[in-house]
C-alpha positions in Angstrom: 79.2 50.7 22.5 76.6 48.8 20.6 77.8 45.4 21.6 77.8 46.7 25.2 74.1 47.6 24.9 73.3 44.1 23.6 75.1 42.3 26.5 74.0 44.5 29.4 72.4 42.3 32.1 69.1 44.1 32.0 68.9 44.0 28.1 67.1 47.3 27.5 66.7 46.5 23.8 64.4 43.5 24.4 60.6 43.7 24.3 59.9 41.8 27.5 57.9 44.4 29.5 54.7 44.6 27.6 51.0 44.7 28.4 48.2 43.1 26.3 44.7 43.3 27.6 43.9 39.8 26.2 46.5 38.4 28.6 44.6 39.7 31.6 41.1 38.7 30.7 39.2 40.2 33.7 35.5 40.8 34.1 35.0 43.8 36.3 31.5 44.9 35.3 31.4 47.7 37.8 34.2 50.2 37.7 32.9 52.3 40.5 36.2 52.2 42.3 38.0 54.0 39.5 38.1 57.7 38.6 39.7 58.7 35.3 41.4 62.1 35.4 41.9 63.7 32.0 43.7 67.1 31.6 42.5 68.7 28.3 43.7 71.8 26.7 42.4 72.4 23.2 41.7 68.7 22.6 38.3 68.9 20.8 39.8 66.9 17.9 40.6 63.8 20.1 38.5 63.9 23.3 35.5 62.3 21.7 37.4 59.1 20.7 39.0 58.9 24.2 35.6 59.1 25.9 34.0 56.6 23.6 36.7 54.1 24.3 36.2 54.6 28.1 32.6 53.7 27.5 33.7 50.2 26.4 35.5 49.5 29.7 32.6 48.8 31.9 29.9 50.6 33.9 30.0 53.0 36.8 33.2 54.8 35.7 33.7 58.4 36.9 35.5 60.7 34.5 36.9 64.0 35.6 37.9 66.2 32.7 39.8 69.4 33.5 39.2 71.9 30.8 42.5 73.7 30.9 41.2 77.0 29.6 40.6 75.6 26.1 39.7 77.8 23.2 38.4 75.2 20.8 35.2 74.0 22.6 36.8 70.9 24.2 34.2 70.9 27.0 31.3 71.1 24.7 32.6 68.2 22.6 33.1 66.2 25.8 29.6 66.8 27.0 28.2 65.5 23.7 30.5 62.5 23.5 30.3 61.1 27.1 29.0 57.5 27.1 25.7 56.8 28.9 27.4 54.2 31.2 29.9 56.8 32.5 29.6 59.8 34.8 31.4 62.9 33.5 32.4 65.9 35.6 34.0 68.8 33.8 36.2 71.2 35.9 36.9 74.6 34.5 40.6 75.1 35.0 41.7 78.1 37.0 44.6 80.3 35.9 48.1 78.8 36.2 49.8 79.7 39.5 53.5 80.7 39.5 55.9 77.8 39.5 53.5 75.3 38.1 53.6 73.5 34.7 50.2 73.6 33.0 49.5 69.8 32.9 50.5 69.4 36.6 48.2 72.2 37.7 45.3 70.6 35.7 46.0 67.2 37.3 46.1 68.6 40.8 42.7 70.3 40.3 41.4 66.9 39.1 43.0 65.0 42.0 41.3 67.2 44.5 37.9 65.9 43.3 38.8 62.2 43.3 37.1 60.0 46.0 37.8 56.5 44.6 40.7 54.3 45.7 42.0 53.9 42.1 42.9 56.7 39.6 43.5 56.4 35.9 45.6 59.3 34.6 44.8 59.5 30.9 45.8 62.0 28.2 43.0 63.3 26.1 44.3 61.7 22.9 44.6 58.2 24.3 42.2 55.5 23.2 42.0 52.3 25.3 41.1 49.0 23.6 37.9 47.4 24.9 38.4 45.8 28.3 41.8 47.4 28.7 41.0 49.1 32.0 39.7 46.0 33.8 42.8 44.2 32.5 45.0 47.0 33.9 43.4 46.6 37.3 44.0 42.8 37.2 47.6 43.4 36.1 48.2 45.9 38.9 46.9 43.6 41.5 48.9 40.6 40.2 52.1 42.6 40.0 51.6 44.1 43.5 52.4 47.7 42.3 51.0 51.0 43.3 51.7 52.6 39.9 51.3 51.0 36.5 51.9 52.9 33.3 51.8 52.1 29.6 54.0 53.4 26.8 51.1 53.6 24.4 51.3 52.9 20.7 52.1 56.1 18.8 51.1 57.1 15.3 53.7 55.8 13.0 52.0 56.4 9.6 54.1 58.3 7.2 57.8 58.5 6.3 59.1 60.6 9.2 56.8 58.9 11.7 58.1 55.5 10.7 61.7 56.7 10.7 61.6 58.5 14.1 58.7 57.3 16.3 59.9 53.7 17.0 63.3 55.1 17.8 61.7 57.5 20.3 60.5 54.4 22.2 63.9 52.6 21.7 66.0 55.5 23.1 63.6 56.0 26.0 64.1 52.4 26.9 67.9 52.8 26.8 67.7 55.9 29.0 65.1 54.4 31.4 65.6 50.6 31.3 62.2 49.1 32.0 63.6 46.0 33.7 65.5 48.2 36.2 62.6 50.5 36.7 60.2 47.7 37.4 62.5 46.3 40.1 62.6 47.3 43.7 65.6 49.6 43.3 64.9 53.3 43.4 67.7 54.5 41.2 65.7 54.1 38.0 62.1 55.2 37.8 60.2 55.3 34.5 56.7 56.3 33.7 54.6 57.0 30.6 52.2 59.8 31.2 49.6 58.9 28.6 48.1 56.1 30.6 48.9 55.6 34.3 46.8 53.5 36.7 47.7 54.3 40.3 46.2 54.7 43.8 44.8 57.9 45.2 46.6 57.0 48.4 49.9 56.8 46.5 49.3 60.3 45.0 48.2 61.9 48.2 51.1 60.2 50.0 53.7 62.1 48.0 51.8 65.4 48.5 49.8 65.3 45.2 51.0 66.8 42.0 52.5 69.7 44.1 55.5 67.4 44.6 56.3 67.6 40.9 54.5 70.9 40.1 57.2 72.3 37.9 58.1 69.1 36.0 58.0 69.0 32.2 59.0 65.3 32.2 56.2 64.7 34.6 55.7 60.9 34.1 59.1 59.9 35.2 59.1 62.5 38.0 55.8 61.1 39.2 57.2 57.5 39.1 60.3 58.6 41.0 58.2 60.3 43.7 56.0 57.2 44.1 59.1 55.0 44.3 60.8 57.2 46.9 57.7 57.0 49.0 57.9 53.3 49.1 55.5 52.3 46.3 56.5 49.9 43.5 56.0 50.9 39.8 55.7 49.0 36.6 56.0 50.2 33.0 55.6 48.4 29.7 54.8 48.8 26.0 51.3 48.2 24.8 49.1 47.9 21.8 46.0 48.0 24.1 46.3 51.8 24.4 47.1 54.1 21.5 47.5 57.7 20.8 45.2 59.1 18.1 47.2 62.2 17.8 49.0 62.4 14.5 52.4 63.9 14.1 52.4 65.6 10.7 55.9 65.3 9.5 59.4 66.1 10.8 58.5 69.5 12.2 55.9 68.3 14.7 58.1 65.4 15.8 61.0 67.7 16.2 59.0 70.1 18.5 57.7 67.1 20.5 61.2 65.8 21.2 62.9 69.2 21.6 60.3 70.2 24.2 62.0 68.0 26.9 65.3 66.8 25.4 67.5 69.2 27.2 65.5 68.8 30.4 66.4 65.0 30.2 70.0 66.2 30.4 69.2 68.3 33.5 70.1 71.5 31.5 73.8 70.5 31.9 76.3 71.6 29.2 78.6 68.9 30.4 75.9 66.2 29.8 75.1 67.8 26.5 78.7 67.6 25.3 79.0 64.0 26.6 75.7 63.0 24.9 76.9 64.6 21.6 80.2 62.7 21.8 78.5 59.4 22.4 76.0 59.9 19.5 78.8 61.1 17.2 80.9 58.0 18.0 78.1 55.5 18.1 76.0 56.7 15.1 78.2 59.0 13.0 81.6 57.3 13.1 80.8 53.8 11.8 79.3 54.9 8.4 82.0 57.5 8.1 84.7 54.9 8.5 83.1 52.6 6.0 83.0 55.3 3.4 86.2 57.2 4.0 88.8 55.0 5.8 90.7 52.6 3.5 92.0 50.4 6.3 90.3 46.9 6.2 90.4 46.3 9.9 88.7 49.6 10.6 86.0 48.9 8.1 85.4 45.5 9.7 85.0 47.1 13.1 82.7 49.7 11.7 80.6 47.1 10.0 80.3 45.1 13.2 79.2 48.3 15.0 76.4 48.8 12.4 75.3 45.2 12.7 75.1 45.4 16.5 73.3 48.7 16.2 70.7 47.3 13.9 70.3 44.1 15.9 69.5 46.1 19.1 66.8 48.1 17.2 65.1 45.2 15.4 62.9 44.0 18.3 61.4 47.5 18.6 60.6 47.7 14.9 59.2 44.1 14.9 56.9 44.9 17.9 55.4 47.9 16.1 55.2 46.1 12.7 57.6 48.4 11.0 59.9 47.5 8.1 63.1 45.9 9.4 65.2 47.7 6.9 64.7 50.8 9.0 67.3 49.4 11.4 69.9 50.3 8.8 68.8 54.0 9.1 69.9 54.1 12.8 72.9 56.3 12.1 70.7 58.9 10.5 68.1 58.6 13.2 70.7 59.1 15.9 72.1 62.2 14.2 68.6 63.7 13.9 67.8 63.1 17.6 71.1 64.7 18.5 70.1 67.7 16.4 66.8 67.9 18.2 68.6 67.8 21.5 70.8 70.7 20.5 67.7 72.6 19.3 66.2 72.0 22.8 69.3 73.4 24.4 69.3 76.5 22.2 65.7 77.1 23.1 66.6 76.9 26.8 69.6 79.3 26.4 67.3 81.8 24.6 65.0 81.7 27.7 62.3 79.5 26.1 62.1 76.4 28.2 59.2 74.6 26.6 56.3 75.3 24.3 53.2 73.2 25.1 49.6 73.8 23.8 50.3 77.5 23.3 52.1 78.0 26.6 55.8 79.0 26.6 57.5 78.2 29.8 60.5 80.3 30.6 63.7 78.6 31.7 63.3 79.9 35.3 60.7 77.1 35.8 63.3 74.4 36.6 62.6 70.7 36.2 61.8 68.7 39.2 64.8 66.8 40.6 63.4 65.6 43.9 
């Protein structure tokens, strides 16, 4: 299995698809053709940093912040933090209609106010490096895509963060190979919802966010919808955009993964069992054989599996500047992610589809498959 991942033609383990603002040095002093849409629900802790970073992108930028019925004064913090060279419009979010996921409804309300040709969809905890937005515009034009998204750098400080967050990116790349997603084929479509530069026409062409109104994994659903409508997409890793949201320990990371893990499997018991078998064989069996099986040939095969497993993970650890020894922990990491997936499934079976910012979505709100 692990050797197969290494020799796949599209090489999902490699770090080839990446974006660095310095590689796209672009001077676009006037950003009047761009509107930033930020959905914000109880984001007073982070929205100030996000807005301050937008002020370092250029002048004339319009920011539409949808205050999604926050209870922590998010709107007040935003009004005080808005840079002088940007125009901020705050929309008071209306109650969530039936059948909509909260973030999608907030984004739809923001999209209705957008008048510029370009739209930057930005999470409230994302901080862009200076000049990242002009560089994104230049990269989008050069690549000829309608939809460009960044897998932003996550907070990896602390033991559990260092152990699990790089693997979150690695497993995502295995599930949605960036090389295939960035091609013209429509079978694979990957998106990273924290930072997406796209066109208003591309969004209205798919019917707005109503096309994916009930999606929990909204970024990949949006990329799929854009691709099916004829638009090309691109996704890559980046240090030029980072999340300032900390994940304090195993519990918060567990909840973040479990929120959508079973949705990734389309709420299918068959896929869950298949996924469990693959993780058990790929991650659990090699160390078990090394410890418990006295047959030398079996130990050599298990050792080779562990070497291939670590080799595929090393580029991700290197890109994020993490200790390379963490590659040896991949068996434990795989088992933990499998446990999070089963936790997600149990939540679904109990009727709790997802918990996000104080909202619990029942399982009758199905994921978007179209």
